[in-house]
C-alpha positions in Angstrom: -202.8 -120.9 166.8 -203.3 -121.4 170.5 -203.8 -124.7 172.3 -207.6 -125.6 172.1 -207.5 -126.9 175.7 -206.0 -123.6 176.9 -208.5 -121.6 174.9 -211.4 -123.6 176.2 -210.2 -123.0 179.8 -209.8 -119.3 179.1 -213.4 -119.0 177.7 -214.9 -121.0 180.6 -213.0 -118.9 183.1 -214.1 -115.7 181.4 -217.7 -116.9 181.5 -217.4 -117.6 185.2 -215.9 -114.2 185.9 -218.6 -112.5 183.8 -221.2 -114.0 186.0 -219.3 -112.8 189.1 -219.4 -109.2 187.7 -223.1 -109.6 186.7 -223.8 -110.7 190.3 -222.0 -107.5 191.6 -224.1 -105.4 189.1 -227.4 -106.9 190.1 -230.3 -104.5 189.5 -228.3 -102.4 187.0 -228.4 -102.4 183.1 -224.9 -103.9 183.2 -226.1 -107.1 184.8 -227.8 -108.1 181.6 -224.8 -107.2 179.5 -222.4 -109.3 181.5 -224.8 -112.2 181.6 -225.0 -112.1 177.8 -221.2 -111.9 177.6 -221.0 -114.9 179.9 -223.3 -116.9 177.6 -221.2 -115.8 174.5 -218.1 -117.0 176.2 -219.7 -120.3 177.0 -220.7 -120.6 173.3 -217.1 -119.8 172.3 -215.9 -122.5 174.7 -218.2 -124.9 172.9 -216.5 -124.1 169.6 -213.1 -125.0 171.1 -214.7 -128.1 172.5 -216.0 -129.1 169.1 -212.5 -128.5 167.6 -211.0 -130.8 170.2 -213.5 -133.5 169.4 -212.9 -133.0 165.7 -209.2 -133.8 166.2 -210.1 -137.0 168.1 -208.5 -135.7 171.3 -209.8 -136.4 174.8 -212.4 -133.8 176.0 -211.2 -131.5 178.9 -212.3 -132.3 182.4 -215.1 -130.4 184.1 -214.2 -126.7 184.4 -212.8 -125.4 187.6 -211.6 -121.8 188.0 -207.9 -121.6 188.9 -206.6 -120.0 192.1 -206.0 -116.7 190.5 -209.5 -116.5 189.1 -211.0 -117.3 192.5 -208.9 -114.6 194.2 -209.9 -112.1 191.6 -213.6 -113.1 192.0 -213.3 -112.6 195.8 -211.7 -109.2 195.4 -214.3 -108.2 192.8 -217.1 -109.0 195.2 -215.4 -107.0 197.9 -214.2 -104.0 196.0 -216.7 -104.0 193.1 -215.9 -104.2 189.4 -215.0 -100.6 188.8 -212.1 -100.7 191.3 -211.0 -104.1 189.8 -211.4 -103.2 186.1 -207.6 -103.4 185.3 -207.3 -106.8 186.9 -210.5 -108.1 185.3 -209.3 -106.9 181.9 -206.0 -108.9 182.4 -208.2 -111.9 183.1 -209.9 -111.5 179.7 -213.1 -110.0 181.0 -214.4 -107.8 178.3 -216.5 -104.6 178.7 -214.2 -103.0 181.2 -214.2 -99.9 179.0 -217.6 -99.2 180.5 -216.0 -98.4 183.8 -213.4 -96.0 182.4 -215.9 -93.4 181.3 -216.4 -90.6 183.7 -219.0 -88.9 181.6 -221.0 -89.9 178.5 -219.4 -89.2 175.2 -220.8 -89.4 171.6 -220.8 -92.9 170.2 -218.8 -93.5 167.0 -220.9 -93.6 163.9 -218.2 -94.6 161.4 -215.3 -97.1 161.5 -212.8 -94.2 161.2 -214.1 -92.7 164.4 -213.2 -95.7 166.5 -210.4 -95.0 168.9 -210.1 -91.3 168.1 -210.9 -90.3 171.6 -207.9 -92.4 172.8 -205.4 -90.6 170.6 -202.8 -88.2 172.0 -203.1 -89.8 175.5 -199.6 -91.1 175.4 -198.1 -87.6 175.0 -200.1 -86.3 178.0 -199.1 -89.3 180.1 -195.4 -88.9 179.3 -195.5 -85.2 180.2 -197.3 -86.0 183.5 -194.7 -88.8 184.3 -191.9 -86.4 183.6 -193.2 -83.7 185.9 -193.8 -86.2 188.7 -190.4 -87.8 188.2 -188.7 -84.4 188.5 -190.8 -83.7 191.6 -189.8 -87.0 193.2 -186.1 -86.4 192.6 -186.2 -82.8 193.8 -188.1 -83.5 197.1 -186.3 -86.7 198.0 -182.8 -85.6 197.3 -183.3 -82.1 198.8 -184.7 -83.7 202.0 -181.7 -86.1 202.1 -179.1 -83.4 201.5 -180.6 -81.0 204.1 -180.9 -83.8 206.6 -177.2 -84.5 206.3 -176.3 -80.8 206.2 -178.0 -80.4 209.5 -176.0 -83.2 211.0 -172.6 -82.8 209.3 -172.1 -79.6 207.4 -168.9 -80.7 205.7 -169.3 -80.2 201.9 -167.6 -83.5 201.0 -170.1 -85.5 203.0 -173.0 -83.6 201.6 -171.8 -84.1 198.0 -171.2 -87.8 198.6 -174.7 -88.2 200.2 -176.4 -86.2 197.4 -174.7 -88.1 194.6 -175.6 -91.4 196.3 -179.2 -90.3 196.8 -179.4 -89.2 193.2 -178.1 -92.4 191.7 -179.9 -94.7 194.1 -183.2 -92.9 193.4 -182.7 -92.7 189.7 -181.8 -96.3 189.3 -184.7 -97.4 191.5 -187.2 -95.3 189.5 -185.8 -96.5 186.2 -185.9 -100.2 187.2 -189.4 -99.9 188.6 -190.7 -98.1 185.5 -189.1 -100.8 183.3 -190.7 -103.6 185.2 -194.1 -101.8 185.2 -194.2 -101.0 181.5 -192.7 -104.4 180.5 -195.4 -106.2 182.6 -198.1 -104.1 181.1 -196.9 -104.8 177.5 -196.7 -108.6 178.3 -200.3 -108.5 179.5 -201.4 -106.6 176.4 -199.5 -108.9 174.0 -201.0 -112.0 175.7 -204.5 -110.6 175.5 -204.2 -109.4 171.9 -202.8 -112.9 171.0 -205.9 -114.5 172.4 -208.1 -112.0 170.6 -206.3 -112.7 167.3 -206.9 -116.5 167.6 -210.5 -115.9 168.5 -211.0 -113.5 165.6 -209.7 -116.1 163.2 -211.7 -118.9 164.8 -215.1 -117.2 165.2 -215.3 -113.6 163.9 -219.2 -113.5 164.0 -219.2 -114.3 167.8 -216.6 -111.6 168.4 -218.7 -109.1 166.4 -221.7 -110.0 168.5 -219.8 -109.4 171.7 -218.6 -106.0 170.5 -222.1 -105.1 169.4 -223.3 -105.9 173.0 -220.8 -103.5 174.4 -221.7 -100.7 172.0 -225.4 -101.3 172.8 -224.7 -101.0 176.5 -223.1 -97.6 175.9 -226.3 -96.4 174.4 -226.1 -97.2 170.7 -229.1 -98.6 168.9 -228.6 -102.4 168.9 -229.1 -102.7 165.1 -226.7 -99.9 164.4 -224.2 -101.4 166.9 -224.3 -104.8 165.2 -223.8 -103.1 161.7 -220.8 -101.2 163.0 -219.3 -104.3 164.6 -219.8 -106.3 161.4 -218.1 -103.6 159.4 -215.1 -103.5 161.8 -214.6 -107.2 161.4 -213.8 -106.7 157.7 -210.5 -105.2 158.6 -208.7 -107.7 160.9 -206.0 -105.3 162.2 -208.5 -102.5 162.9 -210.8 -105.0 164.5 -208.0 -106.2 166.8 -207.3 -102.6 167.9 -211.0 -101.9 168.5 -211.5 -105.2 170.5 -208.5 -104.3 172.7 -210.0 -100.9 173.4 -213.7 -101.6 173.7 -213.8 -105.2 175.0 -210.6 -105.4 177.2 -210.3 -101.7 178.1 -206.7 -101.6 176.9 -205.3 -98.6 175.0 -202.4 -99.7 172.8 -201.3 -96.0 172.4 -200.4 -95.8 176.0 -198.0 -98.8 175.9 -194.6 -97.6 175.1 -191.1 -99.1 175.2 -189.9 -100.3 178.6 -186.4 -99.0 177.8 -187.7 -95.5 176.8 -189.8 -95.4 180.0 -186.8 -96.4 182.1 -184.5 -93.9 180.5 -187.1 -91.1 180.7 -187.7 -91.9 184.4 -184.0 -91.9 185.1 -183.5 -88.6 183.4 -186.5 -86.9 185.0 -185.5 -88.0 188.5 -181.9 -87.0 187.9 -182.9 -83.6 186.7 -184.9 -83.0 189.9 -182.4 -84.5 192.3 -179.5 -82.5 190.8 -181.0 -79.2 191.5 -180.3 -79.0 195.3 -176.9 -80.7 194.8 -175.4 -78.4 192.1 -174.2 -75.6 194.5 -172.3 -78.2 196.6 -170.7 -79.7 193.5 -169.4 -76.4 192.3 -168.1 -75.5 195.8 -170.1 -72.3 196.3 -169.2 -70.4 199.5 -172.9 -70.2 200.3 -173.7 -73.6 198.9 -176.5 -74.3 201.4 -178.2 -70.9 200.9 -178.0 -71.2 197.1 -179.2 -74.8 197.2 -182.3 -73.7 199.3 -183.0 -71.0 196.8 -182.8 -73.3 193.8 -184.9 -75.9 195.5 -187.5 -73.2 196.4 -187.7 -72.1 192.7 -187.8 -75.8 191.6 -190.6 -76.7 193.9 -192.7 -73.7 192.9 -192.1 -74.5 189.2 -193.0 -78.1 189.6 -196.2 -77.3 191.5 -197.2 -74.7 188.9 -196.6 -77.3 186.2 -198.9 -79.8 188.0 -201.8 -77.3 187.5 -201.7 -78.4 183.8 -203.2 -81.8 185.0 -205.2 -80.7 188.0 -206.9 -77.6 186.5 -206.1 -75.6 189.6 -204.5 -72.1 189.5 -200.8 -72.3 188.8 -199.8 -69.9 191.7 -201.8 -71.9 194.2 -200.4 -75.2 193.0 -196.9 -73.8 193.1 -197.3 -72.5 196.6 -198.8 -75.8 197.8 -195.9 -77.8 196.4 -193.5 -75.3 197.9 -195.1 -75.7 201.3 -195.1 -79.5 201.1 -191.5 -79.8 199.9 -190.3 -77.0 202.2 -191.8 -78.8 205.2 -190.0 -82.0 204.2 -186.7 -80.2 203.9 -187.1 -78.3 207.2 -188.1 -81.5 209.0 -185.1 -83.5 207.8 -182.7 -80.6 208.5 -183.8 -80.3 212.1 -183.9 -84.0 212.6 -180.4 -84.2 211.2 -179.2 -81.4 213.4 -180.7 -83.1 216.4 -179.1 -86.4 215.5 -175.8 -84.7 214.9 -175.8 -83.2 218.4 -177.1 -86.5 220.0 -174.6 -88.8 218.3 -171.7 -86.3 218.0 
């Protein structure tokens, strides 16, 4: 069980941030929702206060938002809640799922329907990350290799540069992905831990908050409360739903940091190796073959991106070819100019 003082501070801070969001949503239906959530958080803070008093401990001092909360509040007022929804969710501000919906969707009518629209998102995100990782490796290493080829056409120098670029980029991508996913998991684990404590301490209040969010999405208030009460009968299912609907977190999208790092390393390496292979195998026309492979790779990556953008594959492929080709040509001629100037 969490520290009652810490839980009291969390609830008071949530209530304070809810009112900041409500202030930003003045004149919209969301204003009333966030004001009600603020009152619910204040009520839950009162439960923790009563628990502290029951234990005979000293009551906490008057609430003051910490520096992080004040910074988040300032940014929310400037950039508005939709842009800040990820940060607000990390600060335990519920209802952020309202800002992730681009279009209305049918509300769930049964407990089994909860969360189904989130399923299979992880596979799509992994595929997208893989395509963009290959693209990053291909464009960056091709530009590096052609820049060096323009300045110093010796194959050994090109190979050394290409291998160094491949390894540096792959390790950089892998470490960045590890830190990103690990941080995301830690935030989720912290938030779900708080939810678990609150669910044990005051399930009815948690059900009331969830019902408010469902009602704000268009569900009949009575039906929303019935569905929320039903969810609370299964603690694990309730935790999953609270994470999705109150905090805007999707547990299915949080994978292993190590898997993310290895996948990122592999995707970048696959792309970066393509323009390098002809030089590694000592082809007599290594530069020409490398350009040909890079051209095919850029077109293929661009065409693959059409799976996510909805654009025509040929147009996406040609656009990626134009962008990557321009980068390669620019670095080649810059390298040639520097080779002449410094040689």
